[in-house]
Backbone as CSV, one residue per row, in Angstrom:
resi,resn,N_x,N_y,N_z,CA_x,CA_y,CA_z,C_x,C_y,C_z
1,MET,-7.687,39.240,59.813,-7.336,40.580,60.011,-6.475,41.022,58.687
2,GLU,-5.629,40.131,58.304,-4.715,40.548,57.103,-5.518,40.751,56.084
3,GLY,-6.578,40.019,55.607,-7.347,40.215,54.468,-7.960,41.463,54.364
4,SER,-8.423,42.110,55.753,-9.236,43.277,55.546,-8.139,44.537,55.191
5,VAL,-6.859,44.195,55.987,-5.881,45.400,55.452,-5.655,45.241,53.999
6,ASP,-5.489,44.081,53.468,-5.238,44.051,51.794,-6.382,44.577,51.136
7,ARG,-7.607,44.412,51.473,-8.746,45.114,50.960,-8.786,46.594,51.103
8,SER,-8.517,46.980,52.042,-8.266,48.230,52.377,-7.435,49.077,51.516
9,LYS,-6.093,48.380,51.261,-5.094,48.814,50.487,-5.648,49.058,49.058
10,LEU,-6.120,47.901,48.545,-6.621,47.587,47.368,-7.637,48.822,46.949
11,ILE,-8.656,48.954,48.028,-9.618,50.056,47.637,-8.969,51.398,47.525
12,ALA,-8.040,51.696,48.289,-7.437,52.957,48.268,-6.379,53.078,46.968
13,ASP,-5.894,51.820,46.885,-5.131,52.089,45.388,-5.774,52.285,44.216
14,VAL,-7.136,51.627,44.083,-8.065,51.828,43.031,-8.466,53.183,42.877
15,LYS,-8.936,53.788,44.052,-9.303,55.143,44.093,-8.397,56.148,43.775
16,VAL,-7.109,55.865,44.109,-6.017,56.622,43.530,-5.929,56.768,42.184
17,VAL,-5.963,55.231,41.626,-5.831,55.079,40.107,-6.878,55.902,39.527
18,LEU,-8.083,55.772,40.031,-9.356,56.416,39.180,-9.102,57.984,39.563
19,ASP,-8.670,58.281,40.509,-8.513,59.788,40.408,-7.444,60.273,39.494
20,ASP,-6.521,59.504,39.444,-5.367,59.871,38.422,-6.072,59.671,36.844
21,VAL,-6.712,58.812,36.612,-7.421,58.701,35.119,-8.430,59.641,35.138
22,ASP,-9.179,60.064,36.018,-10.164,61.306,35.972,-9.205,62.464,35.611
23,SER,-8.133,62.839,36.118,-7.327,64.041,36.130,-6.857,63.893,34.741
24,LEU,-5.993,62.758,34.178,-5.639,62.686,32.971,-6.681,62.809,31.791
25,LEU,-7.736,62.295,32.056,-9.024,62.565,31.065,-9.271,64.109,30.941
26,ARG,-9.285,64.735,32.237,-9.926,66.055,32.014,-8.678,66.950,31.288
27,GLN,-7.407,66.475,31.574,-6.315,67.316,30.679,-6.495,66.974,29.372
28,ALA,-6.655,65.723,29.012,-6.793,65.166,27.690,-7.965,65.922,26.960
29,ALA,-9.031,66.375,27.772,-10.204,66.986,26.880,-9.915,68.206,26.475
30,THR,-8.825,68.991,27.127,-8.320,70.275,26.829,-7.365,70.434,25.831
31,ALA,-6.400,69.263,25.818,-5.022,69.065,25.328,-5.476,68.707,23.668
32,THR,-4.420,69.011,22.942,-4.515,68.608,21.676,-3.196,67.945,21.057
33,GLY,-3.513,67.541,19.891,-2.258,66.641,19.296,-1.704,65.531,20.032
34,GLN,-0.231,65.536,20.020,0.449,64.561,20.617,0.088,64.459,22.287
35,GLN,0.092,65.669,22.936,-0.225,65.572,24.444,-1.679,64.922,24.614
36,ALA,-2.581,65.191,23.935,-3.666,64.502,24.119,-3.598,62.974,24.048
37,ILE,-2.965,62.689,22.823,-2.775,61.130,22.832,-2.084,60.539,23.914
38,GLU,-0.904,61.216,24.352,-0.168,60.681,25.577,-1.007,60.559,26.730
39,LEU,-1.803,61.507,27.064,-2.484,61.616,28.167,-3.589,60.401,28.196
40,ARG,-4.169,60.406,26.999,-5.020,59.229,26.832,-4.434,57.649,26.924
41,GLU,-3.161,57.494,26.417,-2.437,56.397,26.782,-2.263,56.279,27.893
42,ARG,-1.674,57.339,28.890,-1.353,57.084,30.361,-2.724,56.695,31.106
43,ALA,-3.793,57.383,30.667,-5.130,56.923,31.135,-5.416,55.431,31.200
44,ALA,-5.183,55.147,30.004,-5.581,53.646,29.414,-4.613,52.651,30.326
45,GLU,-3.412,53.090,30.453,-2.429,52.237,31.199,-2.692,52.170,32.533
46,SER,-3.343,53.276,33.187,-3.540,53.232,34.504,-4.925,52.329,34.719
47,LEU,-5.780,52.446,33.810,-6.931,51.509,33.938,-6.662,50.231,33.935
48,HIS,-5.760,49.782,33.012,-5.185,48.440,32.893,-4.565,47.988,34.117
49,ARG,-3.654,48.754,34.663,-2.959,48.306,35.973,-4.135,48.083,37.175
50,ALA,-5.250,48.932,37.156,-6.335,48.837,38.146,-7.047,47.458,37.868
51,LYS,-7.224,47.398,36.600,-8.107,46.056,36.122,-7.134,44.985,36.672
52,GLN,-5.932,44.797,36.394,-5.060,43.817,36.650,-4.808,43.647,38.448
53,ARG,-4.715,44.793,39.052,-4.952,44.471,40.575,-6.326,43.972,41.080
54,LEU,-7.439,44.185,40.511,-8.626,43.800,40.850,-8.791,42.360,40.369
55,GLN,-8.070,41.918,39.420,-8.086,40.462,38.939,-7.375,39.552,39.844
56,ASP,-6.353,40.267,40.160,-5.455,39.456,41.255,-6.079,39.312,42.568
57,ALA,-6.609,40.303,43.049,-7.590,40.222,44.192,-8.667,39.299,44.225
58,GLN,-9.368,39.157,42.915,-10.319,38.512,42.822,-9.822,36.954,43.030
59,ALA,-8.749,36.738,42.258,-8.193,35.218,42.282,-7.675,34.865,43.581
60,ALA,-7.054,35.982,44.663,-6.824,35.555,45.914,-7.900,35.300,46.846
61,LEU,-8.926,35.950,46.697,-10.153,36.094,47.142,-10.722,34.558,47.054
62,GLY,-10.682,33.988,45.691,-11.299,32.734,45.280,-10.679,31.661,46.088
63,GLU,-9.262,31.848,46.167,-8.357,30.919,46.712,-8.699,30.789,48.213
64,THR,-8.915,31.957,48.640,-9.193,31.971,50.151,-10.505,31.330,50.427
65,THR,-11.497,31.594,49.678,-12.723,31.136,49.872,-12.876,29.542,49.592
66,ARG,-12.213,29.116,48.590,-11.881,27.567,48.379,-11.239,27.034,49.650
67,ALA,-10.454,27.561,50.420,-9.625,26.940,51.552,-10.673,26.954,52.671
68,ALA,-11.430,27.989,52.817,-12.261,27.831,53.887,-13.416,26.838,53.665
69,VAL,-13.928,26.801,52.366,-14.887,25.621,52.093,-14.263,24.375,52.513
70,ARG,-13.004,23.904,51.964,-12.356,22.738,52.212,-12.249,22.510,53.728
71,ALA,-11.909,23.646,54.566,-11.706,23.355,55.896,-13.106,23.060,56.583
72,THR,-14.088,23.825,56.095,-15.264,23.706,56.743,-16.027,22.094,56.440
73,ASP,-15.711,21.883,55.106,-16.067,20.411,54.670,-15.335,19.238,55.514
74,ASP,-14.038,19.578,55.713,-13.384,18.535,56.539,-13.801,18.608,57.890
75,TRP,-14.135,19.632,58.463,-14.630,19.814,60.022,-15.896,19.059,60.156
76,VAL,-16.931,19.272,59.114,-18.195,18.853,59.088,-18.126,17.205,59.186
77,HIS,-17.176,16.737,58.310,-16.985,15.282,58.048,-16.457,14.701,59.410
78,GLN,-15.442,15.350,60.049,-14.921,14.879,61.355,-15.706,14.976,62.461
79,HIS,-16.634,16.018,62.533,-17.641,16.086,63.666,-18.922,16.177,63.159
80,PRO,-19.631,15.171,62.752,-21.085,15.287,62.051,-22.128,15.593,62.983
81,TRP,-22.005,14.875,64.104,-23.096,15.327,65.241,-22.986,16.684,65.723
82,SER,-21.746,17.109,65.857,-21.612,18.651,66.197,-22.144,19.583,65.285
83,ALA,-21.891,19.170,63.857,-22.416,20.024,62.870,-23.854,20.081,62.791
84,ILE,-24.511,18.794,63.128,-26.099,18.736,63.087,-26.543,19.407,64.182
85,GLY,-25.680,19.613,65.474,-26.282,20.267,66.464,-26.184,21.863,66.433
86,ILE,-25.143,22.320,65.630,-24.950,23.756,65.380,-26.025,24.029,64.290
87,GLY,-26.324,23.432,63.416,-27.492,23.574,62.353,-28.696,23.702,63.193
88,ALA,-29.166,22.821,63.950,-30.310,22.671,64.627,-30.423,23.910,65.430
89,GLY,-29.301,24.351,66.156,-29.340,25.512,66.927,-29.677,26.806,66.221
90,ILE,-28.915,26.865,65.002,-29.355,27.969,64.267,-30.593,27.930,63.730
91,GLY,-31.147,27.028,63.311,-32.460,26.934,62.835,-33.516,27.189,63.901
92,PHE,-33.187,26.658,65.232,-34.137,27.152,66.263,-34.361,28.536,66.531
93,LEU,-32.722,29.320,66.533,-32.670,30.874,66.776,-33.518,31.342,65.676
94,ILE,-33.349,31.011,64.437,-33.928,31.511,63.277,-35.454,31.573,63.392
95,GLY,-36.061,30.277,63.737,-37.396,30.023,64.001,-38.049,31.061,65.016
96,LEU,-37.410,31.384,66.177,-37.595,32.173,67.127,-37.696,33.808,66.795
97,LEU,-36.891,33.996,65.822,-36.831,35.164,65.278,-37.909,35.601,64.170
98,VAL,-38.196,34.593,63.657,-39.322,34.885,62.692,-40.713,34.536,63.300
99,ALA,-40.749,33.826,64.349,-42.085,33.598,65.066,-42.557,34.961,65.939
100,ARG,-41.393,35.755,66.111,-41.481,37.093,67.097,-42.213,37.890,65.964
101,ARG,-41.964,37.724,64.565,-42.720,38.967,63.647,-43.952,38.600,63.557
């Protein structure tokens, strides 16, 4: 559940940053001189922060995925016959679904 909260917050944060960048770029389009340069720099900085947050989230997701893979691998090695039974059951259910079509 915690992962979905983090994802929701990340999505909300990215939307806010993108809205800010959009607003800054609109202002920069009509601004001239030093003001335009400052607005473009702020937009670039906001985009950089959003990119960094997405990279951090990707790294965290990768670590979570690796932990889940390790846990699954450990469980399968500890319970090989249960894993075979579960796989056979899932295969049977998929076969029933495909046969109905």
